N, CA, C and O atoms as a GROMACS GRO file, in nm:
protein
  596
    1MET      N    1   4.014  -0.024  -3.541
    1MET     CA    2   3.912  -0.160  -3.644
    1MET      C    3   4.021  -0.244  -3.724
    1MET      O    4   4.114  -0.194  -3.788
    2GLY      N    5   3.994  -0.381  -3.709
    2GLY     CA    6   4.100  -0.481  -3.800
    2GLY      C    7   4.035  -0.479  -3.914
    2GLY      O    8   3.923  -0.441  -3.947
    3GLN      N    9   4.145  -0.538  -3.979
    3GLN     CA   10   4.134  -0.570  -4.163
    3GLN      C   11   3.964  -0.667  -4.176
    3GLN      O   12   3.884  -0.639  -4.264
    4ALA      N   13   3.942  -0.764  -4.084
    4ALA     CA   14   3.807  -0.827  -4.070
    4ALA      C   15   3.699  -0.692  -4.085
    4ALA      O   16   3.644  -0.672  -4.193
    5ARG      N   17   3.681  -0.623  -3.995
    5ARG     CA   18   3.586  -0.534  -3.964
    5ARG      C   19   3.567  -0.430  -4.086
    5ARG      O   20   3.460  -0.374  -4.112
    6GLU      N   21   3.673  -0.416  -4.147
    6GLU     CA   22   3.696  -0.334  -4.254
    6GLU      C   23   3.627  -0.415  -4.398
    6GLU      O   24   3.546  -0.361  -4.473
    7VAL      N   25   3.672  -0.529  -4.412
    7VAL     CA   26   3.630  -0.572  -4.534
    7VAL      C   27   3.493  -0.620  -4.480
    7VAL      O   28   3.405  -0.600  -4.565
    8MET      N   29   3.446  -0.678  -4.365
    8MET     CA   30   3.326  -0.684  -4.401
    8MET      C   31   3.189  -0.532  -4.381
    8MET      O   32   3.075  -0.515  -4.424
    9ASP      N   33   3.256  -0.476  -4.320
    9ASP     CA   34   3.196  -0.290  -4.349
    9ASP      C   35   3.184  -0.270  -4.514
    9ASP      O   36   3.094  -0.201  -4.563
   10ARG      N   37   3.271  -0.329  -4.584
   10ARG     CA   38   3.219  -0.301  -4.749
   10ARG      C   39   3.186  -0.406  -4.781
   10ARG      O   40   3.161  -0.408  -4.902
   11PHE      N   41   3.170  -0.510  -4.728
   11PHE     CA   42   3.060  -0.621  -4.764
   11PHE      C   43   2.932  -0.569  -4.764
   11PHE      O   44   2.862  -0.585  -4.864
   12THR      N   45   2.884  -0.500  -4.654
   12THR     CA   46   2.753  -0.451  -4.628
   12THR      C   47   2.706  -0.330  -4.688
   12THR      O   48   2.587  -0.297  -4.686
   13ALA      N   49   2.819  -0.247  -4.754
   13ALA     CA   50   2.816  -0.114  -4.817
   13ALA      C   51   2.773  -0.166  -4.914
   13ALA      O   52   2.653  -0.141  -4.928
   14SER      N   53   2.833  -0.257  -5.022
   14SER     CA   54   2.834  -0.313  -5.122
   14SER      C   55   2.691  -0.365  -5.137
   14SER      O   56   2.641  -0.334  -5.245
   15MET      N   57   2.616  -0.434  -5.060
   15MET     CA   58   2.489  -0.465  -5.060
   15MET      C   59   2.392  -0.339  -5.056
   15MET      O   60   2.302  -0.329  -5.140
   16ASP      N   61   2.407  -0.261  -4.975
   16ASP     CA   62   2.317  -0.155  -4.966
   16ASP      C   63   2.305  -0.058  -5.068
   16ASP      O   64   2.210   0.016  -5.092
   17THR      N   65   2.419  -0.070  -5.127
   17THR     CA   66   2.468   0.038  -5.262
   17THR      C   67   2.410  -0.047  -5.400
   17THR      O   68   2.372   0.000  -5.507
   18GLN      N   69   2.415  -0.169  -5.361
   18GLN     CA   70   2.379  -0.290  -5.461
   18GLN      C   71   2.474  -0.278  -5.593
   18GLN      O   72   2.432  -0.296  -5.707
   19ASP      N   73   2.639  -0.240  -5.553
   19ASP     CA   74   2.742  -0.250  -5.590
   19ASP      C   75   2.786  -0.386  -5.665
   19ASP      O   76   2.867  -0.440  -5.590
   20ARG      N   77   2.773  -0.439  -5.744
   20ARG     CA   78   2.812  -0.596  -5.780
   20ARG      C   79   2.942  -0.620  -5.785
   20ARG      O   80   2.984  -0.727  -5.742
   21ASP      N   81   3.048  -0.507  -5.848
   21ASP     CA   82   3.153  -0.518  -5.863
   21ASP      C   83   3.228  -0.525  -5.725
   21ASP      O   84   3.311  -0.612  -5.698
   22ALA      N   85   3.185  -0.413  -5.631
   22ALA     CA   86   3.237  -0.405  -5.502
   22ALA      C   87   3.223  -0.553  -5.402
   22ALA      O   88   3.309  -0.599  -5.326
   23LEU      N   89   3.102  -0.601  -5.426
   23LEU     CA   90   3.051  -0.723  -5.386
   23LEU      C   91   3.167  -0.822  -5.409
   23LEU      O   92   3.245  -0.864  -5.324
   24ALA      N   93   3.164  -0.843  -5.506
   24ALA     CA   94   3.283  -0.929  -5.572
   24ALA      C   95   3.425  -0.919  -5.498
   24ALA      O   96   3.489  -1.007  -5.440
   25ARG      N   97   3.457  -0.772  -5.522
   25ARG     CA   98   3.592  -0.742  -5.428
   25ARG      C   99   3.613  -0.801  -5.294
   25ARG      O  100   3.720  -0.826  -5.239
   26THR      N  101   3.478  -0.819  -5.248
   26THR     CA  102   3.490  -0.855  -5.087
   26THR      C  103   3.525  -1.004  -5.073
   26THR      O  104   3.589  -1.031  -4.972
   27TYR      N  105   3.488  -1.127  -5.174
   27TYR     CA  106   3.545  -1.251  -5.161
   27TYR      C  107   3.669  -1.270  -5.225
   27TYR      O  108   3.716  -1.188  -5.304
   28ALA      N  109   3.716  -1.363  -5.199
   28ALA     CA  110   3.837  -1.450  -5.249
   28ALA      C  111   3.797  -1.550  -5.345
   28ALA      O  112   3.707  -1.629  -5.315
   29ASP      N  113   3.850  -1.555  -5.452
   29ASP     CA  114   3.824  -1.660  -5.562
   29ASP      C  115   3.753  -1.766  -5.531
   29ASP      O  116   3.644  -1.790  -5.582
   30GLU      N  117   3.811  -1.842  -5.442
   30GLU     CA  118   3.776  -1.967  -5.384
   30GLU      C  119   3.685  -1.969  -5.264
   30GLU      O  120   3.662  -2.076  -5.206
   31ALA      N  121   3.621  -1.831  -5.216
   31ALA     CA  122   3.543  -1.814  -5.092
   31ALA      C  123   3.458  -1.936  -5.065
   31ALA      O  124   3.448  -2.017  -5.156
   32VAL      N  125   3.403  -1.958  -4.962
   32VAL     CA  126   3.278  -2.022  -4.901
   32VAL      C  127   3.178  -1.953  -4.832
   32VAL      O  128   3.199  -1.881  -4.734
   33LEU      N  129   3.045  -1.981  -4.894
   33LEU     CA  130   2.931  -1.899  -4.835
   33LEU      C  131   2.831  -2.008  -4.757
   33LEU      O  132   2.768  -2.086  -4.828
   34PHE      N  133   2.820  -2.012  -4.644
   34PHE     CA  134   2.712  -2.129  -4.616
   34PHE      C  135   2.576  -2.025  -4.578
   34PHE      O  136   2.581  -1.923  -4.508
   35THR      N  137   2.476  -2.073  -4.633
   35THR     CA  138   2.362  -2.041  -4.593
   35THR      C  139   2.244  -2.137  -4.543
   35THR      O  140   2.263  -2.259  -4.540
   36PRO      N  141   2.146  -2.094  -4.511
   36PRO     CA  142   2.022  -2.188  -4.457
   36PRO      C  143   1.954  -2.231  -4.591
   36PRO      O  144   1.954  -2.350  -4.622
   37ASP      N  145   1.914  -2.165  -4.648
   37ASP     CA  146   1.838  -2.185  -4.773
   37ASP      C  147   1.937  -2.255  -4.887
   37ASP      O  148   1.878  -2.344  -4.949
   38GLU      N  149   2.041  -2.238  -4.917
   38GLU     CA  150   2.087  -2.310  -5.037
   38GLU      C  151   2.215  -2.395  -4.988
   38GLU      O  152   2.266  -2.465  -5.076
   39GLY      N  153   2.262  -2.398  -4.886
   39GLY     CA  154   2.394  -2.466  -4.791
   39GLY      C  155   2.510  -2.399  -4.851
   39GLY      O  156   2.516  -2.277  -4.869
   40GLN      N  157   2.618  -2.497  -4.888
   40GLN     CA  158   2.759  -2.428  -4.922
   40GLN      C  159   2.732  -2.393  -5.067
   40GLN      O  160   2.665  -2.463  -5.143
   41ILE      N  161   2.799  -2.259  -5.102
   41ILE     CA  162   2.821  -2.210  -5.247
   41ILE      C  163   2.959  -2.173  -5.212
   41ILE      O  164   3.008  -2.123  -5.111
   42THR      N  165   3.012  -2.218  -5.340
   42THR     CA  166   3.213  -2.207  -5.339
   42THR      C  167   3.217  -2.136  -5.453
   42THR      O  168   3.158  -2.179  -5.552
   43GLY      N  169   3.284  -2.026  -5.457
   43GLY     CA  170   3.351  -1.951  -5.573
   43GLY      C  171   3.296  -1.799  -5.545
   43GLY      O  172   3.186  -1.787  -5.492
   44ARG      N  173   3.368  -1.689  -5.578
   44ARG     CA  174   3.346  -1.560  -5.567
   44ARG      C  175   3.221  -1.553  -5.678
   44ARG      O  176   3.127  -1.477  -5.652
   45ASP      N  177   3.220  -1.626  -5.795
   45ASP     CA  178   3.126  -1.573  -5.900
   45ASP      C  179   2.974  -1.652  -5.854
   45ASP      O  180   2.863  -1.602  -5.873
   46LYS      N  181   2.993  -1.751  -5.807
   46LYS     CA  182   2.853  -1.819  -5.751
   46LYS      C  183   2.818  -1.726  -5.654
   46LYS      O  184   2.729  -1.646  -5.682
   47ILE      N  185   2.871  -1.720  -5.545
   47ILE     CA  186   2.849  -1.616  -5.404
   47ILE      C  187   2.791  -1.502  -5.464
   47ILE      O  188   2.675  -1.474  -5.432
   48THR      N  189   2.856  -1.428  -5.550
   48THR     CA  190   2.776  -1.298  -5.580
   48THR      C  191   2.658  -1.319  -5.674
   48THR      O  192   2.570  -1.234  -5.664
   49SER      N  193   2.641  -1.415  -5.760
   49SER     CA  194   2.519  -1.430  -5.826
   49SER      C  195   2.406  -1.492  -5.714
   49SER      O  196   2.286  -1.495  -5.742
   50TYR      N  197   2.447  -1.529  -5.617
   50TYR     CA  198   2.342  -1.605  -5.493
   50TYR      C  199   2.308  -1.445  -5.430
   50TYR      O  200   2.190  -1.419  -5.408
   51LEU      N  201   2.391  -1.361  -5.408
   51LEU     CA  202   2.354  -1.243  -5.324
   51LEU      C  203   2.294  -1.146  -5.409
   51LEU      O  204   2.208  -1.077  -5.353
   52ASP      N  205   2.324  -1.114  -5.571
   52ASP     CA  206   2.261  -1.025  -5.604
   52ASP      C  207   2.091  -1.061  -5.657
   52ASP      O  208   2.012  -0.978  -5.704
   53HIS      N  209   2.069  -1.182  -5.639
   53HIS     CA  210   1.923  -1.212  -5.670
   53HIS      C  211   1.848  -1.139  -5.581
   53HIS      O  212   1.734  -1.105  -5.614
   54PHE      N  213   1.904  -1.101  -5.443
   54PHE     CA  214   1.807  -1.011  -5.366
   54PHE      C  215   1.790  -0.902  -5.397
   54PHE      O  216   1.696  -0.835  -5.353
   55TRP      N  217   1.870  -0.861  -5.474
   55TRP     CA  218   1.849  -0.717  -5.522
   55TRP      C  219   1.727  -0.716  -5.608
   55TRP      O  220   1.645  -0.624  -5.609
   56GLU      N  221   1.720  -0.820  -5.677
   56GLU     CA  222   1.587  -0.816  -5.773
   56GLU      C  223   1.476  -0.865  -5.675
   56GLU      O  224   1.381  -0.788  -5.659
   57ALA      N  225   1.474  -0.959  -5.622
   57ALA     CA  226   1.340  -0.982  -5.536
   57ALA      C  227   1.350  -0.853  -5.432
   57ALA      O  228   1.238  -0.804  -5.416
   58PHE      N  229   1.430  -0.798  -5.373
   58PHE     CA  230   1.384  -0.672  -5.258
   58PHE      C  231   1.486  -0.549  -5.302
   58PHE      O  232   1.594  -0.538  -5.243
   59PRO      N  233   1.455  -0.471  -5.390
   59PRO     CA  234   1.546  -0.356  -5.429
   59PRO      C  235   1.570  -0.273  -5.358
   59PRO      O  236   1.650  -0.188  -5.398
   60ASP      N  237   1.513  -0.259  -5.223
   60ASP     CA  238   1.505  -0.142  -5.107
   60ASP      C  239   1.598  -0.233  -4.995
   60ASP      O  240   1.639  -0.176  -4.894
   61ILE      N  241   1.623  -0.352  -5.015
   61ILE     CA  242   1.720  -0.380  -4.909
   61ILE      C  243   1.836  -0.342  -4.837
   61ILE      O  244   1.934  -0.312  -4.905
   62LYS      N  245   1.846  -0.336  -4.694
   62LYS     CA  246   1.913  -0.261  -4.611
   62LYS      C  247   1.938  -0.357  -4.496
   62LYS      O  248   1.862  -0.450  -4.472
   63TYR      N  249   2.069  -0.326  -4.411
   63TYR     CA  250   2.079  -0.407  -4.303
   63TYR      C  251   2.091  -0.316  -4.225
   63TYR      O  252   2.147  -0.210  -4.252
   64GLU      N  253   2.018  -0.356  -4.073
   64GLU     CA  254   2.020  -0.283  -3.983
   64GLU      C  255   2.102  -0.322  -3.879
   64GLU      O  256   2.037  -0.396  -3.805
   65TYR      N  257   2.232  -0.305  -3.833
   65TYR     CA  258   2.291  -0.349  -3.701
   65TYR      C  259   2.216  -0.324  -3.612
   65TYR      O  260   2.128  -0.239  -3.598
   66THR      N  261   2.273  -0.445  -3.517
   66THR     CA  262   2.224  -0.420  -3.366
   66THR      C  263   2.377  -0.443  -3.271
   66THR      O  264   2.402  -0.416  -3.154
   67ALA      N  265   2.467  -0.510  -3.388
   67ALA     CA  266   2.589  -0.533  -3.288
   67ALA      C  267   2.711  -0.554  -3.428
   67ALA      O  268   2.690  -0.609  -3.536
   68LYS      N  269   2.789  -0.515  -3.398
   68LYS     CA  270   2.925  -0.566  -3.448
   68LYS      C  271   3.016  -0.586  -3.377
   68LYS      O  272   3.046  -0.506  -3.289
   69TYR      N  273   3.081  -0.694  -3.397
   69TYR     CA  274   3.213  -0.771  -3.357
   69TYR      C  275   3.336  -0.783  -3.444
   69TYR      O  276   3.318  -0.814  -3.562
   70ASP      N  277   3.460  -0.762  -3.399
   70ASP     CA  278   3.570  -0.828  -3.486
   70ASP      C  279   3.677  -0.896  -3.389
   70ASP      O  280   3.697  -0.850  -3.277
   71ALA      N  281   3.742  -1.000  -3.434
   71ALA     CA  282   3.862  -1.031  -3.319
   71ALA      C  283   3.943  -1.127  -3.421
   71ALA      O  284   3.905  -1.232  -3.472
   72GLY      N  285   4.066  -1.058  -3.434
   72GLY     CA  286   4.182  -1.116  -3.519
   72GLY      C  287   4.112  -1.103  -3.685
   72GLY      O  288   4.082  -0.996  -3.736
   73ASP      N  289   4.097  -1.233  -3.748
   73ASP     CA  290   4.054  -1.245  -3.890
   73ASP      C  291   3.917  -1.278  -3.876
   73ASP      O  292   3.872  -1.331  -3.977
   74VAL      N  293   3.838  -1.264  -3.785
   74VAL     CA  294   3.683  -1.276  -3.784
   74VAL      C  295   3.606  -1.164  -3.742
   74VAL      O  296   3.625  -1.103  -3.637
   75ALA      N  297   3.495  -1.133  -3.847
   75ALA     CA  298   3.409  -1.023  -3.833
   75ALA      C  299   3.269  -1.071  -3.800
   75ALA      O  300   3.235  -1.171  -3.864
   76ILE      N  301   3.193  -1.030  -3.728
   76ILE     CA  302   3.046  -1.083  -3.677
   76ILE      C  303   2.939  -0.974  -3.676
   76ILE      O  304   2.941  -0.891  -3.585
   77ASP      N  305   2.854  -0.970  -3.763
   77ASP     CA  306   2.745  -0.853  -3.747
   77ASP      C  307   2.619  -0.928  -3.709
   77ASP      O  308   2.593  -1.039  -3.756
   78GLU      N  309   2.553  -0.872  -3.634
   78GLU     CA  310   2.417  -0.912  -3.599
   78GLU      C  311   2.305  -0.797  -3.641
   78GLU      O  312   2.337  -0.681  -3.612
   79GLY      N  313   2.208  -0.813  -3.690
   79GLY     CA  314   2.112  -0.722  -3.696
   79GLY      C  315   2.014  -0.772  -3.778
   79GLY      O  316   2.006  -0.895  -3.790
   80TYR      N  317   1.926  -0.687  -3.848
   80TYR     CA  318   1.805  -0.714  -3.933
   80TYR      C  319   1.828  -0.682  -4.067
   80TYR      O  320   1.863  -0.567  -4.091
   81VAL      N  321   1.813  -0.773  -4.174
   81VAL     CA  322   1.776  -0.728  -4.291
   81VAL      C  323   1.637  -0.726  -4.327
   81VAL      O  324   1.553  -0.817  -4.329
   82VAL      N  325   1.628  -0.564  -4.363
   82VAL     CA  326   1.493  -0.505  -4.396
   82VAL      C  327   1.443  -0.485  -4.522
   82VAL      O  328   1.528  -0.421  -4.584
   83ALA      N  329   1.345  -0.508  -4.594
   83ALA     CA  330   1.326  -0.502  -4.756
   83ALA      C  331   1.176  -0.526  -4.760
   83ALA      O  332   1.103  -0.571  -4.672
   84THR      N  333   1.145  -0.480  -4.901
   84THR     CA  334   0.998  -0.516  -4.934
   84THR      C  335   1.017  -0.620  -5.088
   84THR      O  336   1.093  -0.582  -5.177
   85ASN      N  337   0.966  -0.706  -5.096
   85ASN     CA  338   0.946  -0.796  -5.148
   85ASN      C  339   0.863  -0.734  -5.306
   85ASN      O  340   0.740  -0.721  -5.310
   86THR      N  341   0.955  -0.703  -5.424
   86THR     CA  342   0.866  -0.644  -5.524
   86THR      C  343   0.887  -0.683  -5.641
   86THR      O  344   0.825  -0.640  -5.738
   87GLY      N  345   1.015  -0.804  -5.646
   87GLY     CA  346   1.047  -0.885  -5.752
   87GLY      C  347   1.028  -1.009  -5.727
   87GLY      O  348   0.983  -1.040  -5.617
   88PRO      N  349   1.063  -1.121  -5.839
   88PRO     CA  350   1.007  -1.235  -5.788
   88PRO      C  351   1.155  -1.312  -5.720
   88PRO      O  352   1.269  -1.270  -5.742
   89ILE      N  353   1.124  -1.422  -5.642
   89ILE     CA  354   1.219  -1.454  -5.555
   89ILE      C  355   1.274  -1.600  -5.603
   89ILE      O  356   1.208  -1.704  -5.599
   90ARG      N  357   1.392  -1.589  -5.643
   90ARG     CA  358   1.432  -1.726  -5.699
   90ARG      C  359   1.470  -1.858  -5.591
   90ARG      O  360   1.551  -1.834  -5.502
   91LEU      N  361   1.428  -1.954  -5.598
   91LEU     CA  362   1.415  -2.076  -5.524
   91LEU      C  363   1.538  -2.141  -5.549
   91LEU      O  364   1.613  -2.114  -5.644
   92PRO      N  365   1.562  -2.254  -5.435
   92PRO     CA  366   1.690  -2.328  -5.486
   92PRO      C  367   1.661  -2.409  -5.602
   92PRO      O  368   1.747  -2.439  -5.684
   93SER      N  369   1.521  -2.450  -5.609
   93SER     CA  370   1.496  -2.529  -5.748
   93SER      C  371   1.533  -2.500  -5.864
   93SER      O  372   1.566  -2.582  -5.951
   94GLY      N  373   1.531  -2.355  -5.877
   94GLY     CA  374   1.553  -2.270  -6.006
   94GLY      C  375   1.432  -2.224  -6.020
   94GLY      O  376   1.429  -2.142  -6.112
   95GLU      N  377   1.299  -2.246  -5.955
   95GLU     CA  378   1.163  -2.164  -5.994
   95GLU      C  379   1.202  -2.059  -5.915
   95GLU      O  380   1.299  -2.045  -5.842
   96THR      N  381   1.068  -1.955  -5.954
   96THR     CA  382   1.045  -1.834  -5.895
   96THR      C  383   0.923  -1.831  -5.845
   96THR      O  384   0.834  -1.904  -5.890
   97LEU      N  385   0.906  -1.753  -5.754
   97LEU     CA  386   0.815  -1.688  -5.666
   97LEU      C  387   0.773  -1.580  -5.734
   97LEU      O  388   0.873  -1.516  -5.768
   98PRO      N  389   0.657  -1.519  -5.779
   98PRO     CA  390   0.596  -1.414  -5.812
   98PRO      C  391   0.613  -1.294  -5.658
   98PRO      O  392   0.607  -1.329  -5.541
   99PRO      N  393   0.632  -1.167  -5.706
   99PRO     CA  394   0.643  -1.100  -5.510
   99PRO      C  395   0.519  -1.082  -5.452
   99PRO      O  396   0.414  -1.066  -5.513
  100THR      N  397   0.532  -1.086  -5.348
  100THR     CA  398   0.432  -1.059  -5.258
  100THR      C  399   0.409  -0.950  -5.215
  100THR      O  400   0.300  -0.941  -5.157
  101GLY      N  401   0.481  -0.843  -5.220
  101GLY     CA  402   0.442  -0.672  -5.196
  101GLY      C  403   0.502  -0.677  -5.030
  101GLY      O  404   0.541  -0.577  -4.970
  102LYS      N  405   0.499  -0.775  -4.990
  102LYS     CA  406   0.525  -0.756  -4.815
  102LYS      C  407   0.646  -0.692  -4.787
  102LYS      O  408   0.714  -0.654  -4.883
  103LYS      N  409   0.686  -0.672  -4.674
  103LYS     CA  410   0.801  -0.598  -4.594
  103LYS      C  411   0.836  -0.679  -4.504
  103LYS      O  412   0.760  -0.713  -4.413
  104VAL      N  413   0.949  -0.718  -4.518
  104VAL     CA  414   1.038  -0.802  -4.408
  104VAL      C  415   1.123  -0.739  -4.335
  104VAL      O  416   1.188  -0.642  -4.374
  105ARG      N  417   1.130  -0.793  -4.213
  105ARG     CA  418   1.258  -0.772  -4.130
  105ARG      C  419   1.320  -0.882  -4.027
  105ARG      O  420   1.285  -0.898  -3.909
  106VAL      N  421   1.410  -0.948  -4.093
  106VAL     CA  422   1.439  -1.047  -4.051
  106VAL      C  423   1.602  -1.068  -3.982
  106VAL      O  424   1.708  -1.064  -4.044
  107ARG      N  425   1.581  -1.094  -3.830
  107ARG     CA  426   1.681  -1.126  -3.762
  107ARG      C  427   1.807  -1.176  -3.855
  107ARG      O  428   1.783  -1.252  -3.949
  108SER      N  429   1.909  -1.143  -3.835
  108SER     CA  430   2.017  -1.223  -3.929
  108SER      C  431   2.153  -1.219  -3.835
  108SER      O  432   2.144  -1.137  -3.743
  109CYS      N  433   2.240  -1.271  -3.837
  109CYS     CA  434   2.388  -1.264  -3.805
  109CYS      C  435   2.453  -1.354  -3.899
  109CYS      O  436   2.438  -1.470  -3.936
  110ASP      N  437   2.557  -1.228  -3.933
  110ASP     CA  438   2.664  -1.297  -4.054
  110ASP      C  439   2.805  -1.309  -3.973
  110ASP      O  440   2.844  -1.225  -3.892
  111ILE      N  441   2.868  -1.415  -4.005
  111ILE     CA  442   3.018  -1.441  -3.962
  111ILE      C  443   3.135  -1.459  -4.063
  111ILE      O  444   3.162  -1.568  -4.113
  112ALA      N  445   3.177  -1.386  -4.078
  112ALA     CA  446   3.321  -1.408  -4.199
  112ALA      C  447   3.456  -1.403  -4.138
  112ALA      O  448   3.485  -1.329  -4.045
  113GLN      N  449   3.550  -1.501  -4.206
  113GLN     CA  450   3.656  -1.503  -4.198
  113GLN      C  451   3.734  -1.411  -4.314
  113GLN      O  452   3.695  -1.397  -4.430
  114VAL      N  453   3.837  -1.360  -4.264
  114VAL     CA  454   3.903  -1.285  -4.355
  114VAL      C  455   4.042  -1.316  -4.386
  114VAL      O  456   4.120  -1.304  -4.292
  115GLU      N  457   4.092  -1.353  -4.503
  115GLU     CA  458   4.261  -1.362  -4.492
  115GLU      C  459   4.310  -1.246  -4.630
  115GLU      O  460   4.242  -1.238  -4.732
  116ALA      N  461   4.388  -1.194  -4.617
  116ALA     CA  462   4.472  -1.117  -4.732
  116ALA      C  463   4.339  -0.988  -4.797
  116ALA      O  464   4.325  -0.947  -4.912
  117GLY      N  465   4.271  -0.957  -4.690
  117GLY     CA  466   4.177  -0.854  -4.725
  117GLY      C  467   4.042  -0.888  -4.796
  117GLY      O  468   3.963  -0.803  -4.837
  118GLN      N  469   4.027  -1.007  -4.805
  118GLN     CA  470   3.885  -1.057  -4.874
  118GLN      C  471   3.832  -1.179  -4.775
  118GLN      O  472   3.904  -1.250  -4.705
  119ILE      N  473   3.732  -1.185  -4.784
  119ILE     CA  474   3.670  -1.319  -4.712
  119ILE      C  475   3.650  -1.441  -4.764
  119ILE      O  476   3.575  -1.468  -4.857
  120LYS      N  477   3.720  -1.519  -4.699
  120LYS     CA  478   3.755  -1.640  -4.725
  120LYS      C  479   3.642  -1.757  -4.695
  120LYS      O  480   3.633  -1.856  -4.768
  121SER      N  481   3.549  -1.734  -4.568
  121SER     CA  482   3.426  -1.838  -4.539
  121SER      C  483   3.364  -1.765  -4.459
  121SER      O  484   3.422  -1.724  -4.358
  122HIS      N  485   3.231  -1.730  -4.488
  122HIS     CA  486   3.106  -1.658  -4.443
  122HIS      C  487   3.000  -1.741  -4.424
  122HIS      O  488   2.967  -1.837  -4.494
  123HIS      N  489   2.951  -1.701  -4.330
  123HIS     CA  490   2.831  -1.787  -4.272
  123HIS      C  491   2.712  -1.704  -4.248
  123HIS      O  492   2.722  -1.607  -4.173
  124PHE      N  493   2.589  -1.735  -4.309
  124PHE     CA  494   2.486  -1.624  -4.252
  124PHE      C  495   2.393  -1.723  -4.220
  124PHE      O  496   2.378  -1.835  -4.269
  125TYR      N  497   2.312  -1.646  -4.101
  125TYR     CA  498   2.226  -1.720  -4.004
  125TYR      C  499   2.092  -1.636  -4.002
  125TYR      O  500   2.075  -1.527  -3.948
  126PHE      N  501   2.016  -1.698  -4.060
  126PHE     CA  502   1.846  -1.617  -4.030
  126PHE      C  503   1.763  -1.758  -4.031
  126PHE      O  504   1.793  -1.864  -4.085
  127ASP      N  505   1.647  -1.722  -3.955
  127ASP     CA  506   1.541  -1.776  -3.970
  127ASP      C  507   1.465  -1.794  -4.075
  127ASP      O  508   1.382  -1.706  -4.098
  128GLN      N  509   1.474  -1.897  -4.157
  128GLN     CA  510   1.396  -1.944  -4.234
  128GLN      C  511   1.224  -1.924  -4.249
  128GLN      O  512   1.172  -1.857  -4.338
  129LEU      N  513   1.159  -1.985  -4.159
  129LEU     CA  514   1.041  -1.981  -4.084
  129LEU      C  515   0.987  -1.819  -4.092
  129LEU      O  516   0.904  -1.775  -4.172
  130ASP      N  517   1.043  -1.762  -4.009
  130ASP     CA  518   1.014  -1.637  -3.992
  130ASP      C  519   1.031  -1.570  -4.116
  130ASP      O  520   0.923  -1.525  -4.154
  131TYR      N  521   1.120  -1.547  -4.190
  131TYR     CA  522   1.134  -1.496  -4.313
  131TYR      C  523   1.006  -1.555  -4.426
  131TYR      O  524   0.950  -1.478  -4.504
  132MET      N  525   0.980  -1.676  -4.420
  132MET     CA  526   0.856  -1.729  -4.523
  132MET      C  527   0.717  -1.668  -4.453
  132MET      O  528   0.626  -1.610  -4.513
  133ALA      N  529   0.723  -1.693  -4.331
  133ALA     CA  530   0.607  -1.638  -4.254
  133ALA      C  531   0.563  -1.466  -4.289
  133ALA      O  532   0.449  -1.426  -4.311
  134GLN      N  533   0.678  -1.392  -4.285
  134GLN     CA  534   0.680  -1.243  -4.283
  134GLN      C  535   0.630  -1.197  -4.464
  134GLN      O  536   0.568  -1.096  -4.497
  135LEU      N  537   0.686  -1.318  -4.564
  135LEU     CA  538   0.644  -1.271  -4.643
  135LEU      C  539   0.499  -1.355  -4.692
  135LEU      O  540   0.467  -1.349  -4.810
  136GLY      N  541   0.436  -1.413  -4.620
  136GLY     CA  542   0.299  -1.466  -4.606
  136GLY      C  543   0.316  -1.593  -4.705
  136GLY      O  544   0.237  -1.598  -4.800
  137LEU      N  545   0.395  -1.680  -4.693
  137LEU     CA  546   0.429  -1.799  -4.757
  137LEU      C  547   0.404  -1.918  -4.698
  137LEU      O  548   0.419  -2.024  -4.758
  138LEU      N  549   0.355  -1.910  -4.547
  138LEU     CA  550   0.335  -1.985  -4.460
  138LEU      C  551   0.182  -1.985  -4.421
  138LEU      O  552   0.127  -1.877  -4.401
  139PRO      N  553   0.095  -2.134  -4.408
  139PRO     CA  554  -0.023  -2.109  -4.383
  139PRO      C  555  -0.070  -2.009  -4.239
  139PRO      O  556  -0.006  -2.010  -4.134
  140GLU      N  557  -0.167  -1.945  -4.256
  140GLU     CA  558  -0.180  -1.861  -4.142
  140GLU      C  559  -0.190  -1.925  -4.016
  140GLU      O  560  -0.141  -1.853  -3.929
  141SER      N  561  -0.235  -2.033  -3.972
  141SER     CA  562  -0.226  -2.138  -3.853
  141SER      C  563  -0.095  -2.107  -3.808
  141SER      O  564  -0.083  -2.037  -3.707
  142LEU      N  565   0.036  -2.164  -3.888
  142LEU     CA  566   0.171  -2.154  -3.859
  142LEU      C  567   0.226  -2.057  -3.799
  142LEU      O  568   0.284  -2.055  -3.691
  143THR      N  569   0.191  -1.922  -3.922
  143THR     CA  570   0.221  -1.796  -3.874
  143THR      C  571   0.205  -1.750  -3.738
  143THR      O  572   0.288  -1.692  -3.669
  144ARG      N  573   0.060  -1.793  -3.702
  144ARG     CA  574   0.019  -1.729  -3.572
  144ARG      C  575   0.063  -1.773  -3.478
  144ARG      O  576   0.082  -1.697  -3.383
  145GLN      N  577   0.094  -1.906  -3.468
  145GLN     CA  578   0.172  -2.000  -3.360
  145GLN      C  579   0.341  -1.928  -3.383
  145GLN      O  580   0.397  -1.906  -3.276
  146LEU      N  581   0.422  -1.892  -3.511
  146LEU     CA  582   0.529  -1.817  -3.491
  146LEU      C  583   0.533  -1.715  -3.427
  146LEU      O  584   0.621  -1.692  -3.344
  147SER      N  585   0.424  -1.626  -3.459
  147SER     CA  586   0.421  -1.468  -3.404
  147SER      C  587   0.401  -1.468  -3.256
  147SER      O  588   0.422  -1.364  -3.193
  148SER      N  589   0.361  -1.576  -3.196
  148SER     CA  590   0.308  -1.581  -3.052
  148SER      C  591   0.430  -1.615  -2.983
  148SER      O  592   0.429  -1.566  -2.870
  149HIS      N  593   0.530  -1.678  -3.007
  149HIS     CA  594   0.649  -1.696  -2.957
  149HIS      C  595   0.750  -1.614  -2.944
  149HIS      O  596   0.855  -1.653  -2.892
   0.00000   0.00000   0.00000
């Protein structure tokens, strides 16, 4: 196992155990995170704040791996984010949505570039429409169309 894999595994473990300090230590000071919902987030503190809001919205959040890869300074995780929405969801606008009580299982892929034992660049990929549909935030007709494909 290479350094990138070890750091990515520490990242996932810190998310699963909701350890904010351990999570912060996985990122370099000027790390960059790319997400489908927020775009680019730069800096350890901003990244940590973005990620720890998921603990409030989804206190039981866990990651189910389907595959793990690493090569050189890059680690890739494929799997599912599994959680129940029992807390408010913070929107990019700063507004919040009340809890839906719905369970989600959203396919995701993370790609992290590691340098000097910390994540320098991290890309999160997940289907926002699927996520919103599972939370019950889309019109029923669109949700039916998505689930039929």
